[in-house]
N, C-alpha and C positions, 0 to 999 in steps of 0.2 A: 860705274861699270857698264859695259855693253854686254848683255847676256843673251846668248842664243838658246832657245828652248825647243827641244825636239819632243813633240807630243802627238797625241791623237788629234783628229780633226776638231777644231774649236767648237763646231756645232754639237759635238758629243759631250762637251764638258758641262757638268752640273755644278755651278759655282757655289751653291750652298754647302757642298760637302767635298769638293775636289781639292786634293792636297796640292797639286801643281798650281791651281788657281791661287791658293793661299800663299804659296811661295812667290808667285808673280806679283800679287797684290802688295805684299810686303816689300818686294824689291822696288816696285814702282813708287811706293810711298816714300822710299828713301832717295828717289831721284835717279834710279838706274834705268837704262834704256833696255827695252825688251824686243827681241826679234823672234818670230815664230817660224818653225819649219817642221815639215813632216818627215818621217823616217825615209820615205821613198824619194825625198828631195836631196838626199846625200849622194854625192858622186865624186869620183876621182877624175879630174879634168885638167889638162894643161899642167900636169905634174903636181897638183895639189888637191887635197880633199876640200870640196866646196859644198856649201849648202845653198839651195834655192830658198830664200826666206823673204819675210816681209815684216816691216816694223809693226809692232803690236802696241796699241794704246788701249788701256782699260778705262771704260767710261764711268764705271761705278753704278751703272743702271742694272736693273734686275734682268730684263729681257735682252736688250741690245747692249751686252756688256763689253763688247770689244769693237775696235775699228782697226782694220789692217791696211797697210800702205801697199804700194805697187811692189811686185816681186823683183828681187834682185839676186845676184849670185856673188857670194863672198867666201873666201877661204876661211875655214873655221879658226885658223890660227890668228885671225884678226879680231876675234871676239875676246873679251877679257875672261869669259867663262862660257862653257856650253853645258847645259843640263840635259842629260839623257833621261827623259821622262816618258818614253813610249811604253805603254802597257804591254804585258805579255799578250799573246803567246810567244814563248821563247822558241821561235821556229828558225828555219834556214835563213829567212830574210833578216831576222833579228841578229843572228850570228854574223851575217854579211855586214850589217851595220856596225857591229863591234870591230870588225876588221878595218872598215873604213875609218872609224873613229880612232882606232889604235894608230893608224898611219897619221891621222891629224895630230895626235899627241906627239909623234916623232917630229912633226913639222913645227911644233911649238904650241899647239892648242892646249887649253886647260879644260878637260872634260870630267864631269862629275855625274855619276860615279865613274871611276876609271873603267874604260871599256874592256881591258883584259881581265880585270877583277870580276866584272859582271859575267863575262864569258866563262871564267874558271870556277865560279861559285854556283854550283847547282843549288837551287833554293831548298831542295829536299836533302841532297847528299852532303851539304856543308856541315850537317850535324855530326858526321863521322869524325870530324876533327876535334870534337868536344864530347867524347863518349861518357865522361864523368857526369854529364848533366842529362843523359838520355835514359828513357825506359828501354827494356830489351827491344832490339830492332833487327830486322833482316832486310837485306837488299838482294834480290835475286830475280831471275826470270824463269826459274825451274819450278813448275807447279808442285812437284814432290817436296821441295824445300819449304814452300809456302804452307802446304798442308801440315808438314811436321811442326812448323812454327805455331800454327793454329792449335794443333793438338797439345803442344807444350804449354801454351799460355791460356787457352780456353776462350778468351775474348780478345779480339784483335781488330785493328783498323788497317785496311789495305788501300794504297793509293798509287796512282801513276806518278812518275817522276816529273812529268811536264804539265801537270794540272794546275789550275788556279781557281780561286773563288769557291773552293769546296767541290769542284767538278770531279765526278767519278770516284769519290771516296766511299768505301764500303766498310761497314762494321759487320764482322762475321764471327760466329762462335763455332766451337767444335761440334755442336749439335744442330747447327743451322741446316735445314733440309736443302737450302740453295747454295750451300758452301762450294760444291764442286763446280757448279756453273759460274759462280762468282769468280773463282780462281781461274777457270778457263777463260772467262771473258776479259778479266783485267790483265792477265798475262798474254792474251792472244795466243793461247795454247803454247806458251813457252817462247814466244817471239818478242815479248816486251818486258823489260825489267821494271819491277815494282818495289815499293817499300811497304813492309809490314811492321807495325808497332803494337806492343801490348796496349790494350785499351786503357785509357786513363779516366777513371770515374769523375775526377774533378772537372771534367769538361762541363758538367752541369753548372759550375760557377763561372765558366767563361774561358774562351781561348784568348789569352792575353797577348796583345800586340805591344811590344816594348820597342820604342824608337831609340836608336843610337845615332847621335849627331857628332861627327868628328871624334868618335870613340867614347863619348860621354852619354849616359842615359838621360832621356827626358824623365823627370821624377814621377810622371803619371803614365799609366798604360791605358789601353782601351780593352776592356774585357768584353769579348763578343760572345754573348750568351745565346745558346741554341733555343729555338722556339720549341714548344711542347712536341714531343715525339721525334725530335731530331737529335742527332749526335754531332752535327756540324754547327759550329758557331759563326761561320762566315757571314758577313753582312749581305753578300750576294745571294744567299739562300735563306734569308729571313731572320738571321740572328740580330740581336739587339746589342748595341754598343754602349757600355757603361764605363766612364773614366774612373780609375781608382789609383791611389798612391801605390808605388812599387813596394812590394814586401821585401824583407831581408833577403830571401832567396832570389827574388827577381834581381835585386842589386848584385848579388853574388854572381849570377849568370851574366848580367850585363857588363859588369866590371871585368870579368874574365874575357869575354868576347870583344869588347869595345876596342881596346888598344891594338889587338891583333888585326882586326878587320880595317881599322882606320889606317894602319901602317901600309895597307895594300891599296890605298886610294879609294876606299869605300866611305865617302863622306856621310851617307845616309843609309842606315840598315834598319830593317824591321824584323825583330826577333820575336818568334812565336813561342809562348810558354803555356803549357796546361798544367795546373797544379804547381808542382815543383820541377817540372821536366821541360827541357828544350825540345821542340818538335820541328821547327823550320828556321832558316836564316834567309830573309828576303832582301834582295839587293837590286832587282830590276827597277821597280817603281813603287817603293813603300808608301803606304797611305796612313790615314787616321789623324792627320794634323788638325783638321777642322773639329772633329768630334772631341779630341782631347782638349783643345783650346777652349771650345765653347762650354764644355762641362766643368773643366777644372780651373779655368782662368789663366793657366800657364801659357805663355806666348810661344808656342812651338815654331810658327813661321819666323818669328824674331830670332829665336835661337839658331835656326837653320841659316838665315841670311847673315847673321853674325859670323857663323862658321865659314860660309862661302866667302865673305869679304876677307876673313883672315887667311883662308887658303890661297886666294888670289894675291893677297898682299905679300905672301912668301915668295 
């Protein structure tokens, strides 16, 4: 296959832990051709969605791990597969990219994850479709509603809808002396919609990332355990990742979500579970391949490329 990969600048990639690198390395091992392009290199030109790209060769070396060829312009429909692996933020430019990629799909391109599905699935709000797996949750921009929720549940986590990596997540109780300023700040005095969820004490055991590939769960998750004094398990804020087998409840959640999301063109999904509860459904650029593979021995990149090959063969 000829695979176009849309991702962040290559100089920013940490090969020892990067999921996209793990995908590309497995694809290259199987003899597939890789072409690298940036989000900003997507364009509609001469009636087609085109990417300015360069052939990418993985050297296998630790420092100088890649070689790129001369830049070229090619319609995305000429690739066998296009992987959208640009990291958030999910901003106006990201949305514009999904519009371009959606037109490329109309032209015959095979884009994974499906650009419309990426755009339509808010990583925070997607849990609304599966309330049977959620703790009490409120989505609102009204400070009064947020305060009522805090008073009703006593101990609450409040977060913006567009955050990533644990950014701007607050734990607040009904007796917190900073409660009012926290709510004012995170809602921007009622101008920004937020999500509030009852605090889940099991966060001490880890915020579990469960990977769904073509609707099927990887049998191991990565439990991201908060550092002392923290309530966020995100690796970006110092959490420690520990691979663990999925529990019966994890499988119940994964098996309920998997077929639904796969049917919408979401080849790879990262489901976040704390204790027995679903908290987020990540579809933009799910990670944790390397950590799960290194610690459990389960070949996550191999499972993903198997699924990609099967999807393209259809």
